[in-house]
mmCIF file as gemmi writes it, N, C-alpha and C atoms, coordinates in Angstrom:
data_model
loop_
_atom_site.group_PDB
_atom_site.id
_atom_site.type_symbol
_atom_site.label_atom_id
_atom_site.label_alt_id
_atom_site.label_comp_id
_atom_site.label_asym_id
_atom_site.label_entity_id
_atom_site.label_seq_id
_atom_site.pdbx_PDB_ins_code
_atom_site.Cartn_x
_atom_site.Cartn_y
_atom_site.Cartn_z
_atom_site.occupancy
_atom_site.B_iso_or_equiv
_atom_site.pdbx_formal_charge
_atom_site.auth_seq_id
_atom_site.auth_asym_id
_atom_site.pdbx_PDB_model_num
ATOM 1 N N . MET Axp A 1 ? -84.397 30.935 18.757 1 0 ? 1 A 1
ATOM 2 C CA . MET Axp A 1 ? -84.035 30.507 17.483 1 0 ? 1 A 1
ATOM 3 C C . MET Axp A 1 ? -82.932 29.424 17.536 1 0 ? 1 A 1
ATOM 4 N N . SER Axp A 2 ? -81.919 29.742 18.466 1 0 ? 2 A 1
ATOM 5 C CA . SER Axp A 2 ? -80.824 28.842 18.51 1 0 ? 2 A 1
ATOM 6 C C . SER Axp A 2 ? -81.231 27.431 18.991 1 0 ? 2 A 1
ATOM 7 N N . SER Axp A 3 ? -82.193 27.391 20.005 1 0 ? 3 A 1
ATOM 8 C CA . SER Axp A 3 ? -82.637 26.116 20.525 1 0 ? 3 A 1
ATOM 9 C C . SER Axp A 3 ? -83.398 25.335 19.44 1 0 ? 3 A 1
ATOM 10 N N . ILE Axp A 4 ? -84.146 26.046 18.621 1 0 ? 4 A 1
ATOM 11 C CA . ILE Axp A 4 ? -84.895 25.39 17.557 1 0 ? 4 A 1
ATOM 12 C C . ILE Axp A 4 ? -83.816 24.842 16.473 1 0 ? 4 A 1
ATOM 13 N N . GLY Axp A 5 ? -82.888 25.668 16.204 1 0 ? 5 A 1
ATOM 14 C CA . GLY Axp A 5 ? -81.831 25.273 15.281 1 0 ? 5 A 1
ATOM 15 C C . GLY Axp A 5 ? -81.093 24.064 15.76 1 0 ? 5 A 1
ATOM 16 N N . ARG Axp A 6 ? -80.802 23.954 17.052 1 0 ? 6 A 1
ATOM 17 C CA . ARG Axp A 6 ? -80.095 22.761 17.536 1 0 ? 6 A 1
ATOM 18 C C . ARG Axp A 6 ? -81.069 21.496 17.442 1 0 ? 6 A 1
ATOM 19 N N . LEU Axp A 7 ? -82.278 21.687 17.675 1 0 ? 7 A 1
ATOM 20 C CA . LEU Axp A 7 ? -83.205 20.561 17.467 1 0 ? 7 A 1
ATOM 21 C C . LEU Axp A 7 ? -83.197 19.914 16.039 1 0 ? 7 A 1
ATOM 22 N N . PHE Axp A 8 ? -83.046 20.799 15.075 1 0 ? 8 A 1
ATOM 23 C CA . PHE Axp A 8 ? -83.082 20.375 13.677 1 0 ? 8 A 1
ATOM 24 C C . PHE Axp A 8 ? -81.645 20.327 13.049 1 0 ? 8 A 1
ATOM 25 N N . ASP Axp A 9 ? -80.695 20.501 13.906 1 0 ? 9 A 1
ATOM 26 C CA . ASP Axp A 9 ? -79.27 20.536 13.424 1 0 ? 9 A 1
ATOM 27 C C . ASP Axp A 9 ? -79.094 21.541 12.306 1 0 ? 9 A 1
ATOM 28 N N . CYS Axp A 10 ? -79.623 22.741 12.508 1 0 ? 10 A 1
ATOM 29 C CA . CYS Axp A 10 ? -79.524 23.847 11.573 1 0 ? 10 A 1
ATOM 30 C C . CYS Axp A 10 ? -78.98 25.132 12.287 1 0 ? 10 A 1
ATOM 31 N N . GLU Axp A 11 ? -78.439 25.977 11.537 1 0 ? 11 A 1
ATOM 32 C CA . GLU Axp A 11 ? -78.065 27.304 12.088 1 0 ? 11 A 1
ATOM 33 C C . GLU Axp A 11 ? -79.383 28.15 12.336 1 0 ? 11 A 1
ATOM 34 N N . SER Axp A 12 ? -79.316 28.914 13.385 1 0 ? 12 A 1
ATOM 35 C CA . SER Axp A 12 ? -80.528 29.701 13.684 1 0 ? 12 A 1
ATOM 36 C C . SER Axp A 12 ? -80.798 30.738 12.612 1 0 ? 12 A 1
ATOM 37 N N . SER Axp A 13 ? -79.756 31.167 11.832 1 0 ? 13 A 1
ATOM 38 C CA . SER Axp A 13 ? -80.143 32.021 10.718 1 0 ? 13 A 1
ATOM 39 C C . SER Axp A 13 ? -80.93 31.268 9.633 1 0 ? 13 A 1
ATOM 40 N N . SER Axp A 14 ? -80.876 29.953 9.552 1 0 ? 14 A 1
ATOM 41 C CA . SER Axp A 14 ? -81.749 29.258 8.607 1 0 ? 14 A 1
ATOM 42 C C . SER Axp A 14 ? -83.161 29.096 9.057 1 0 ? 14 A 1
ATOM 43 N N . ILE Axp A 15 ? -83.333 29.065 10.391 1 0 ? 15 A 1
ATOM 44 C CA . ILE Axp A 15 ? -84.66 28.851 10.95 1 0 ? 15 A 1
ATOM 45 C C . ILE Axp A 15 ? -85.591 30.087 10.902 1 0 ? 15 A 1
ATOM 46 N N . TYR Axp A 16 ? -84.958 31.294 11.158 1 0 ? 16 A 1
ATOM 47 C CA . TYR Axp A 16 ? -85.776 32.516 11.243 1 0 ? 16 A 1
ATOM 48 C C . TYR Axp A 16 ? -86.535 32.854 9.956 1 0 ? 16 A 1
ATOM 49 N N . PRO Axp A 17 ? -85.942 32.747 8.722 1 0 ? 17 A 1
ATOM 50 C CA . PRO Axp A 17 ? -86.793 33.036 7.548 1 0 ? 17 A 1
ATOM 51 C C . PRO Axp A 17 ? -87.9 32.026 7.373 1 0 ? 17 A 1
ATOM 52 N N . LEU Axp A 18 ? -87.718 30.823 7.688 1 0 ? 18 A 1
ATOM 53 C CA . LEU Axp A 18 ? -88.725 29.792 7.658 1 0 ? 18 A 1
ATOM 54 C C . LEU Axp A 18 ? -89.902 30.122 8.596 1 0 ? 18 A 1
ATOM 55 N N . LEU Axp A 19 ? -89.551 30.436 9.822 1 0 ? 19 A 1
ATOM 56 C CA . LEU Axp A 19 ? -90.63 30.726 10.722 1 0 ? 19 A 1
ATOM 57 C C . LEU Axp A 19 ? -91.341 32.123 10.447 1 0 ? 19 A 1
ATOM 58 N N . ALA Axp A 20 ? -90.555 32.984 10.007 1 0 ? 20 A 1
ATOM 59 C CA . ALA Axp A 20 ? -91.126 34.312 9.671 1 0 ? 20 A 1
ATOM 60 C C . ALA Axp A 20 ? -92.244 34.114 8.565 1 0 ? 20 A 1
ATOM 61 N N . ARG Axp A 21 ? -91.943 33.266 7.62 1 0 ? 21 A 1
ATOM 62 C CA . ARG Axp A 21 ? -93.013 33.017 6.541 1 0 ? 21 A 1
ATOM 63 C C . ARG Axp A 21 ? -94.197 32.224 7.026 1 0 ? 21 A 1
ATOM 64 N N . THR Axp A 22 ? -93.915 31.19 7.841 1 0 ? 22 A 1
ATOM 65 C CA . THR Axp A 22 ? -95 30.276 8.189 1 0 ? 22 A 1
ATOM 66 C C . THR Axp A 22 ? -95.76 30.64 9.433 1 0 ? 22 A 1
ATOM 67 N N . VAL Axp A 23 ? -95.036 31.17 10.444 1 0 ? 23 A 1
ATOM 68 C CA . VAL Axp A 23 ? -95.638 31.486 11.743 1 0 ? 23 A 1
ATOM 69 C C . VAL Axp A 23 ? -96 32.906 11.963 1 0 ? 23 A 1
ATOM 70 N N . GLY Axp A 24 ? -95.324 33.802 11.19 1 0 ? 24 A 1
ATOM 71 C CA . GLY Axp A 24 ? -95.588 35.176 11.212 1 0 ? 24 A 1
ATOM 72 C C . GLY Axp A 24 ? -94.802 35.948 12.238 1 0 ? 24 A 1
ATOM 73 N N . ILE Axp A 25 ? -93.564 35.646 12.413 1 0 ? 25 A 1
ATOM 74 C CA . ILE Axp A 25 ? -92.697 36.403 13.295 1 0 ? 25 A 1
ATOM 75 C C . ILE Axp A 25 ? -92.471 37.817 12.789 1 0 ? 25 A 1
ATOM 76 N N . ARG Axp A 26 ? -92.752 38.78 13.656 1 0 ? 26 A 1
ATOM 77 C CA . ARG Axp A 26 ? -92.613 40.185 13.227 1 0 ? 26 A 1
ATOM 78 C C . ARG Axp A 26 ? -91.115 40.503 13.162 1 0 ? 26 A 1
ATOM 79 N N . PRO Axp A 27 ? -90.69 41.052 12.062 1 0 ? 27 A 1
ATOM 80 C CA . PRO Axp A 27 ? -89.262 41.498 11.944 1 0 ? 27 A 1
ATOM 81 C C . PRO Axp A 27 ? -88.957 42.592 12.913 1 0 ? 27 A 1
ATOM 82 N N . PRO Axp A 28 ? -87.707 42.667 13.26 1 0 ? 28 A 1
ATOM 83 C CA . PRO Axp A 28 ? -87.352 43.77 14.167 1 0 ? 28 A 1
ATOM 84 C C . PRO Axp A 28 ? -87.485 45.107 13.529 1 0 ? 28 A 1
ATOM 85 N N . ALA Axp A 29 ? -87.734 46.127 14.351 1 0 ? 29 A 1
ATOM 86 C CA . ALA Axp A 29 ? -87.978 47.479 13.863 1 0 ? 29 A 1
ATOM 87 C C . ALA Axp A 29 ? -86.671 48.032 13.273 1 0 ? 29 A 1
ATOM 88 N N . ARG Axp A 30 ? -86.834 48.684 12.102 1 0 ? 30 A 1
ATOM 89 C CA . ARG Axp A 30 ? -85.672 49.239 11.393 1 0 ? 30 A 1
ATOM 90 C C . ARG Axp A 30 ? -85.101 50.485 12.234 1 0 ? 30 A 1
ATOM 91 N N . VAL Axp A 31 ? -83.856 50.512 12.277 1 0 ? 31 A 1
ATOM 92 C CA . VAL Axp A 31 ? -83.178 51.645 12.89 1 0 ? 31 A 1
ATOM 93 C C . VAL Axp A 31 ? -82.112 52.131 11.916 1 0 ? 31 A 1
ATOM 94 N N . ARG Axp A 32 ? -82.347 53.356 11.439 1 0 ? 32 A 1
ATOM 95 C CA . ARG Axp A 32 ? -81.435 53.957 10.479 1 0 ? 32 A 1
ATOM 96 C C . ARG Axp A 32 ? -80.174 54.485 11.126 1 0 ? 32 A 1
ATOM 97 N N . SER Axp A 33 ? -79.097 54.533 10.394 1 0 ? 33 A 1
ATOM 98 C CA . SER Axp A 33 ? -77.89 55.142 10.837 1 0 ? 33 A 1
ATOM 99 C C . SER Axp A 33 ? -78.079 56.599 11.017 1 0 ? 33 A 1
ATOM 100 N N . ARG Axp A 34 ? -77.374 57.243 11.951 1 0 ? 34 A 1
ATOM 101 C CA . ARG Axp A 34 ? -77.533 58.601 12.151 1 0 ? 34 A 1
ATOM 102 C C . ARG Axp A 34 ? -76.958 59.376 10.921 1 0 ? 34 A 1
ATOM 103 N N . ARG Axp A 35 ? -76.116 58.76 10.201 1 0 ? 35 A 1
ATOM 104 C CA . ARG Axp A 35 ? -75.547 59.397 9.01 1 0 ? 35 A 1
ATOM 105 C C . ARG Axp A 35 ? -76.461 59.392 7.795 1 0 ? 35 A 1
ATOM 106 N N . ALA Axp A 36 ? -77.485 58.521 7.798 1 0 ? 36 A 1
ATOM 107 C CA . ALA Axp A 36 ? -78.319 58.364 6.668 1 0 ? 36 A 1
ATOM 108 C C . ALA Axp A 36 ? -79.077 59.678 6.383 1 0 ? 36 A 1
ATOM 109 N N . LEU Axp A 37 ? -79.441 59.846 5.233 1 0 ? 37 A 1
ATOM 110 C CA . LEU Axp A 37 ? -80.301 61.007 4.867 1 0 ? 37 A 1
ATOM 111 C C . LEU Axp A 37 ? -81.603 60.946 5.528 1 0 ? 37 A 1
ATOM 112 N N . THR Axp A 38 ? -82.125 62.004 5.955 1 0 ? 38 A 1
ATOM 113 C CA . THR Axp A 38 ? -83.349 62.086 6.668 1 0 ? 38 A 1
ATOM 114 C C . THR Axp A 38 ? -84.439 62.512 5.638 1 0 ? 38 A 1
ATOM 115 N N . LEU Axp A 39 ? -85.699 62.416 6.074 1 0 ? 39 A 1
ATOM 116 C CA . LEU Axp A 39 ? -86.816 62.945 5.165 1 0 ? 39 A 1
ATOM 117 C C . LEU Axp A 39 ? -86.675 64.407 4.95 1 0 ? 39 A 1
ATOM 118 N N . CYS Axp A 40 ? -86.251 65.113 5.97 1 0 ? 40 A 1
ATOM 119 C CA . CYS Axp A 40 ? -86.026 66.593 5.755 1 0 ? 40 A 1
ATOM 120 C C . CYS Axp A 40 ? -84.914 66.851 4.753 1 0 ? 40 A 1
ATOM 121 N N . ASP Axp A 41 ? -83.789 66.005 4.814 1 0 ? 41 A 1
ATOM 122 C CA . ASP Axp A 41 ? -82.73 66.226 3.806 1 0 ? 41 A 1
ATOM 123 C C . ASP Axp A 41 ? -83.329 65.954 2.438 1 0 ? 41 A 1
ATOM 124 N N . ARG Axp A 42 ? -84.074 64.888 2.355 1 0 ? 42 A 1
ATOM 125 C CA . ARG Axp A 42 ? -84.613 64.489 1.017 1 0 ? 42 A 1
ATOM 126 C C . ARG Axp A 42 ? -85.599 65.547 0.486 1 0 ? 42 A 1
ATOM 127 N N . GLU Axp A 43 ? -86.38 66.182 1.368 1 0 ? 43 A 1
ATOM 128 C CA . GLU Axp A 43 ? -87.191 67.297 0.934 1 0 ? 43 A 1
ATOM 129 C C . GLU Axp A 43 ? -86.402 68.482 0.422 1 0 ? 43 A 1
ATOM 130 N N . GLU Axp A 44 ? -85.32 68.757 1.118 1 0 ? 44 A 1
ATOM 131 C CA . GLU Axp A 44 ? -84.374 69.88 0.601 1 0 ? 44 A 1
ATOM 132 C C . GLU Axp A 44 ? -83.824 69.473 -0.78 1 0 ? 44 A 1
ATOM 133 N N . ILE Axp A 45 ? -83.494 68.233 -0.939 1 0 ? 45 A 1
ATOM 134 C CA . ILE Axp A 45 ? -82.974 67.888 -2.27 1 0 ? 45 A 1
ATOM 135 C C . ILE Axp A 45 ? -84.053 68.048 -3.336 1 0 ? 45 A 1
ATOM 136 N N . SER Axp A 46 ? -85.268 67.557 -3.039 1 0 ? 46 A 1
ATOM 137 C CA . SER Axp A 46 ? -86.387 67.707 -3.937 1 0 ? 46 A 1
ATOM 138 C C . SER Axp A 46 ? -86.647 69.236 -4.307 1 0 ? 46 A 1
ATOM 139 N N . ARG Axp A 47 ? -86.662 70.059 -3.233 1 0 ? 47 A 1
ATOM 140 C CA . ARG Axp A 47 ? -86.934 71.475 -3.483 1 0 ? 47 A 1
ATOM 141 C C . ARG Axp A 47 ? -85.877 72.076 -4.306 1 0 ? 47 A 1
ATOM 142 N N . GLY Axp A 48 ? -84.588 71.685 -4.083 1 0 ? 48 A 1
ATOM 143 C CA . GLY Axp A 48 ? -83.434 72.184 -4.836 1 0 ? 48 A 1
ATOM 144 C C . GLY Axp A 48 ? -83.551 71.744 -6.283 1 0 ? 48 A 1
ATOM 145 N N . LEU Axp A 49 ? -83.852 70.533 -6.522 1 0 ? 49 A 1
ATOM 146 C CA . LEU Axp A 49 ? -84.006 70.036 -7.881 1 0 ? 49 A 1
ATOM 147 C C . LEU Axp A 49 ? -85.083 70.745 -8.656 1 0 ? 49 A 1
ATOM 148 N N . ARG Axp A 50 ? -86.154 70.986 -8.016 1 0 ? 50 A 1
ATOM 149 C CA . ARG Axp A 50 ? -87.29 71.687 -8.595 1 0 ? 50 A 1
ATOM 150 C C . ARG Axp A 50 ? -86.896 73.106 -9.014 1 0 ? 50 A 1
ATOM 151 N N . ALA Axp A 51 ? -85.979 73.726 -8.12 1 0 ? 51 A 1
ATOM 152 C CA . ALA Axp A 51 ? -85.532 75.094 -8.356 1 0 ? 51 A 1
ATOM 153 C C . ALA Axp A 51 ? -84.353 75.15 -9.205 1 0 ? 51 A 1
ATOM 154 N N . LYS Axp A 52 ? -83.984 73.91 -9.85 1 0 ? 52 A 1
ATOM 155 C CA . LYS Axp A 52 ? -82.824 73.803 -10.709 1 0 ? 52 A 1
ATOM 156 C C . LYS Axp A 52 ? -81.499 74.289 -10.029 1 0 ? 52 A 1
ATOM 157 N N . VAL Axp A 53 ? -81.366 74.054 -8.712 1 0 ? 53 A 1
ATOM 158 C CA . VAL Axp A 53 ? -80.152 74.28 -8.064 1 0 ? 53 A 1
ATOM 159 C C . VAL Axp A 53 ? -79.188 73.184 -8.324 1 0 ? 53 A 1
ATOM 160 N N . SER Axp A 54 ? -77.927 73.431 -8.434 1 0 ? 54 A 1
ATOM 161 C CA . SER Axp A 54 ? -76.9 72.357 -8.708 1 0 ? 54 A 1
ATOM 162 C C . SER Axp A 54 ? -76.813 71.369 -7.561 1 0 ? 54 A 1
ATOM 163 N N . LEU Axp A 55 ? -76.378 70.196 -7.918 1 0 ? 55 A 1
ATOM 164 C CA . LEU Axp A 55 ? -76.153 69.144 -6.896 1 0 ? 55 A 1
ATOM 165 C C . LEU Axp A 55 ? -75.089 69.598 -5.864 1 0 ? 55 A 1
ATOM 166 N N . ARG Axp A 56 ? -74.115 70.299 -6.388 1 0 ? 56 A 1
ATOM 167 C CA . ARG Axp A 56 ? -73.044 70.764 -5.521 1 0 ? 56 A 1
ATOM 168 C C . ARG Axp A 56 ? -73.56 71.747 -4.462 1 0 ? 56 A 1
ATOM 169 N N . SER Axp A 57 ? -74.45 72.667 -4.916 1 0 ? 57 A 1
ATOM 170 C CA . SER Axp A 57 ? -75.033 73.664 -3.955 1 0 ? 57 A 1
ATOM 171 C C . SER Axp A 57 ? -75.98 72.934 -3.026 1 0 ? 57 A 1
ATOM 172 N N . ILE Axp A 58 ? -76.733 71.922 -3.479 1 0 ? 58 A 1
ATOM 173 C CA . ILE Axp A 58 ? -77.557 71.178 -2.556 1 0 ? 58 A 1
ATOM 174 C C . ILE Axp A 58 ? -76.769 70.471 -1.495 1 0 ? 58 A 1
ATOM 175 N N . ALA Axp A 59 ? -75.695 69.815 -1.966 1 0 ? 59 A 1
ATOM 176 C CA . ALA Axp A 59 ? -74.763 69.093 -1.049 1 0 ? 59 A 1
ATOM 177 C C . ALA Axp A 59 ? -74.147 70.055 -0.058 1 0 ? 59 A 1
ATOM 178 N N . HIS Axp A 60 ? -73.698 71.26 -0.485 1 0 ? 60 A 1
ATOM 179 C CA . HIS Axp A 60 ? -73.11 72.205 0.414 1 0 ? 60 A 1
ATOM 180 C C . HIS Axp A 60 ? -74.084 72.621 1.48 1 0 ? 60 A 1
ATOM 181 N N . ALA Axp A 61 ? -75.39 72.904 1.063 1 0 ? 61 A 1
ATOM 182 C CA . ALA Axp A 61 ? -76.407 73.379 1.991 1 0 ? 61 A 1
ATOM 183 C C . ALA Axp A 61 ? -76.663 72.252 3.093 1 0 ? 61 A 1
ATOM 184 N N . LEU Axp A 62 ? -76.58 70.994 2.691 1 0 ? 62 A 1
ATOM 185 C CA . LEU Axp A 62 ? -76.955 69.873 3.622 1 0 ? 62 A 1
ATOM 186 C C . LEU Axp A 62 ? -75.663 69.359 4.326 1 0 ? 62 A 1
ATOM 187 N N . ASN Axp A 63 ? -74.517 69.985 3.989 1 0 ? 63 A 1
ATOM 188 C CA . ASN Axp A 63 ? -73.244 69.517 4.657 1 0 ? 63 A 1
ATOM 189 C C . ASN Axp A 63 ? -72.963 68.073 4.301 1 0 ? 63 A 1
ATOM 190 N N . ARG Axp A 64 ? -73.221 67.716 2.979 1 0 ? 64 A 1
ATOM 191 C CA . ARG Axp A 64 ? -72.98 66.296 2.548 1 0 ? 64 A 1
ATOM 192 C C . ARG Axp A 64 ? -72.151 66.323 1.329 1 0 ? 64 A 1
ATOM 193 N N . SER Axp A 65 ? -71.596 65.208 1.03 1 0 ? 65 A 1
ATOM 194 C CA . SER Axp A 65 ? -70.809 65.031 -0.179 1 0 ? 65 A 1
ATOM 195 C C . SER Axp A 65 ? -71.645 65.115 -1.395 1 0 ? 65 A 1
ATOM 196 N N . VAL Axp A 66 ? -71.111 65.698 -2.518 1 0 ? 66 A 1
ATOM 197 C CA . VAL Axp A 66 ? -71.842 65.697 -3.741 1 0 ? 66 A 1
ATOM 198 C C . VAL Axp A 66 ? -72.216 64.332 -4.267 1 0 ? 66 A 1
ATOM 199 N N . SER Axp A 67 ? -71.295 63.352 -4.052 1 0 ? 67 A 1
ATOM 200 C CA . SER Axp A 67 ? -71.549 62.048 -4.463 1 0 ? 67 A 1
ATOM 201 C C . SER Axp A 67 ? -72.766 61.405 -3.743 1 0 ? 67 A 1
ATOM 202 N N . THR Axp A 68 ? -72.881 61.757 -2.466 1 0 ? 68 A 1
ATOM 203 C CA . THR Axp A 68 ? -74.081 61.271 -1.732 1 0 ? 68 A 1
ATOM 204 C C . THR Axp A 68 ? -75.366 61.762 -2.343 1 0 ? 68 A 1
ATOM 205 N N . ILE Axp A 69 ? -75.387 63.035 -2.662 1 0 ? 69 A 1
ATOM 206 C CA . ILE Axp A 69 ? -76.645 63.587 -3.279 1 0 ? 69 A 1
ATOM 207 C C . ILE Axp A 69 ? -76.837 63.01 -4.638 1 0 ? 69 A 1
ATOM 208 N N . SER Axp A 70 ? -75.734 62.952 -5.411 1 0 ? 70 A 1
ATOM 209 C CA . SER Axp A 70 ? -75.921 62.377 -6.738 1 0 ? 70 A 1
ATOM 210 C C . SER Axp A 70 ? -76.408 60.979 -6.773 1 0 ? 70 A 1
ATOM 211 N N . ARG Axp A 71 ? -75.858 60.13 -5.858 1 0 ? 71 A 1
ATOM 212 C CA . ARG Axp A 71 ? -76.328 58.684 -5.867 1 0 ? 71 A 1
ATOM 213 C C . ARG Axp A 71 ? -77.778 58.632 -5.392 1 0 ? 71 A 1
ATOM 214 N N . GLU Axp A 72 ? -78.168 59.529 -4.416 1 0 ? 72 A 1
ATOM 215 C CA . GLU Axp A 72 ? -79.588 59.549 -3.936 1 0 ? 72 A 1
ATOM 216 C C . GLU Axp A 72 ? -80.52 59.853 -5.082 1 0 ? 72 A 1
ATOM 217 N N . VAL Axp A 73 ? -80.165 60.869 -5.845 1 0 ? 73 A 1
ATOM 218 C CA . VAL Axp A 73 ? -81.017 61.319 -6.981 1 0 ? 73 A 1
ATOM 219 C C . VAL Axp A 73 ? -81.096 60.29 -7.996 1 0 ? 73 A 1
ATOM 220 N N . ARG Axp A 74 ? -79.939 59.763 -8.403 1 0 ? 74 A 1
ATOM 221 C CA . ARG Axp A 74 ? -79.894 58.715 -9.417 1 0 ? 74 A 1
ATOM 222 C C . ARG Axp A 74 ? -80.679 57.471 -9.093 1 0 ? 74 A 1
ATOM 223 N N . ARG Axp A 75 ? -80.496 57.125 -7.775 1 0 ? 75 A 1
ATOM 224 C CA . ARG Axp A 75 ? -81.258 55.796 -7.324 1 0 ? 75 A 1
ATOM 225 C C . ARG Axp A 75 ? -82.698 56.015 -7.282 1 0 ? 75 A 1
ATOM 226 N N . ASN Axp A 76 ? -83.211 57.324 -7.227 1 0 ? 76 A 1
ATOM 227 C CA . ASN Axp A 76 ? -84.662 57.463 -7.098 1 0 ? 76 A 1
ATOM 228 C C . ASN Axp A 76 ? -85.268 58.176 -8.252 1 0 ? 76 A 1
ATOM 229 N N . GLY Axp A 77 ? -84.82 57.868 -9.426 1 0 ? 77 A 1
ATOM 230 C CA . GLY Axp A 77 ? -85.515 58.37 -10.694 1 0 ? 77 A 1
ATOM 231 C C . GLY Axp A 77 ? -84.935 59.533 -11.362 1 0 ? 77 A 1
ATOM 232 N N . GLY Axp A 78 ? -83.848 60.137 -10.89 1 0 ? 78 A 1
ATOM 233 C CA . GLY Axp A 78 ? -83.167 61.245 -11.576 1 0 ? 78 A 1
ATOM 234 C C . GLY Axp A 78 ? -83.783 62.513 -11.114 1 0 ? 78 A 1
ATOM 235 N N . ALA Axp A 79 ? -83.233 63.584 -11.589 1 0 ? 79 A 1
ATOM 236 C CA . ALA Axp A 79 ? -83.658 64.954 -11.231 1 0 ? 79 A 1
ATOM 237 C C . ALA Axp A 79 ? -85.127 65.3 -11.598 1 0 ? 79 A 1
ATOM 238 N N . LYS Axp A 80 ? -85.599 64.773 -12.657 1 0 ? 80 A 1
ATOM 239 C CA . LYS Axp A 80 ? -86.999 65.133 -13.027 1 0 ? 80 A 1
ATOM 240 C C . LYS Axp A 80 ? -88.008 64.333 -12.307 1 0 ? 80 A 1
ATOM 241 N N . GLN Axp A 81 ? -87.662 63.169 -11.8 1 0 ? 81 A 1
ATOM 242 C CA . GLN Axp A 81 ? -88.737 62.355 -11.168 1 0 ? 81 A 1
ATOM 243 C C . GLN Axp A 81 ? -88.482 62.201 -9.596 1 0 ? 81 A 1
ATOM 244 N N . TYR Axp A 82 ? -87.417 62.79 -9.036 1 0 ? 82 A 1
ATOM 245 C CA . TYR Axp A 82 ? -87.156 62.615 -7.649 1 0 ? 82 A 1
ATOM 246 C C . TYR Axp A 82 ? -88.25 63.214 -6.772 1 0 ? 82 A 1
ATOM 247 N N . ARG Axp A 83 ? -88.688 62.381 -5.847 1 0 ? 83 A 1
ATOM 248 C CA . ARG Axp A 83 ? -89.682 62.799 -4.774 1 0 ? 83 A 1
ATOM 249 C C . ARG Axp A 83 ? -89.153 62.378 -3.421 1 0 ? 83 A 1
ATOM 250 N N . ALA Axp A 84 ? -89.302 63.152 -2.486 1 0 ? 84 A 1
ATOM 251 C CA . ALA Axp A 84 ? -88.751 63 -1.132 1 0 ? 84 A 1
ATOM 252 C C . ALA Axp A 84 ? -89.425 61.788 -0.43 1 0 ? 84 A 1
ATOM 253 N N . ALA Axp A 85 ? -90.718 61.756 -0.295 1 0 ? 85 A 1
ATOM 254 C CA . ALA Axp A 85 ? -91.42 60.731 0.425 1 0 ? 85 A 1
ATOM 255 C C . ALA Axp A 85 ? -91.198 59.347 -0.032 1 0 ? 85 A 1
ATOM 256 N N . PRO Axp A 86 ? -91.367 59.07 -1.284 1 0 ? 86 A 1
ATOM 257 C CA . PRO Axp A 86 ? -91.13 57.723 -1.864 1 0 ? 86 A 1
ATOM 258 C C . PRO Axp A 86 ? -89.645 57.265 -1.695 1 0 ? 86 A 1
ATOM 259 N N . SER Axp A 87 ? -88.746 58.301 -1.886 1 0 ? 87 A 1
ATOM 260 C CA . SER Axp A 87 ? -87.323 58.028 -1.771 1 0 ? 87 A 1
ATOM 261 C C . SER Axp A 87 ? -87 57.584 -0.247 1 0 ? 87 A 1
ATOM 262 N N . ASP Axp A 88 ? -87.559 58.313 0.663 1 0 ? 88 A 1
ATOM 263 C CA . ASP Axp A 88 ? -87.372 57.954 2.088 1 0 ? 88 A 1
ATOM 264 C C . ASP Axp A 88 ? -87.961 56.637 2.439 1 0 ? 88 A 1
ATOM 265 N N . ALA Axp A 89 ? -89.153 56.307 1.878 1 0 ? 89 A 1
ATOM 266 C CA . ALA Axp A 89 ? -89.743 54.989 2.152 1 0 ? 89 A 1
ATOM 267 C C . ALA Axp A 89 ? -88.894 53.864 1.578 1 0 ? 89 A 1
ATOM 268 N N . ALA Axp A 90 ? -88.263 54.092 0.473 1 0 ? 90 A 1
ATOM 269 C CA . ALA Axp A 90 ? -87.426 53.05 -0.194 1 0 ? 90 A 1
ATOM 270 C C . ALA Axp A 90 ? -86.113 52.905 0.492 1 0 ? 90 A 1
ATOM 271 N N . ALA Axp A 91 ? -85.692 53.882 1.244 1 0 ? 91 A 1
ATOM 272 C CA . ALA Axp A 91 ? -84.362 53.814 1.899 1 0 ? 91 A 1
ATOM 273 C C . ALA Axp A 91 ? -84.265 52.856 2.957 1 0 ? 91 A 1
């Protein structure tokens, strides 16, 4: 990328999106942080919400902050609409 950027007097970060759209460069594989919620964590959240368990209790069971659980639930449709698999795919 940097050699192409030098040819056109552009930053390599400007070249990558253009090539990705036109030539079909495969994006790098996603690597999630070890601290990110896992699919298993999200399934526990979903089960807890279905059983009407408090966010505090769910957070305690997962050894997570209540705010982490609250943000996750709010970001993905709220307590009534939260589903683990779509939430994990969107993360």
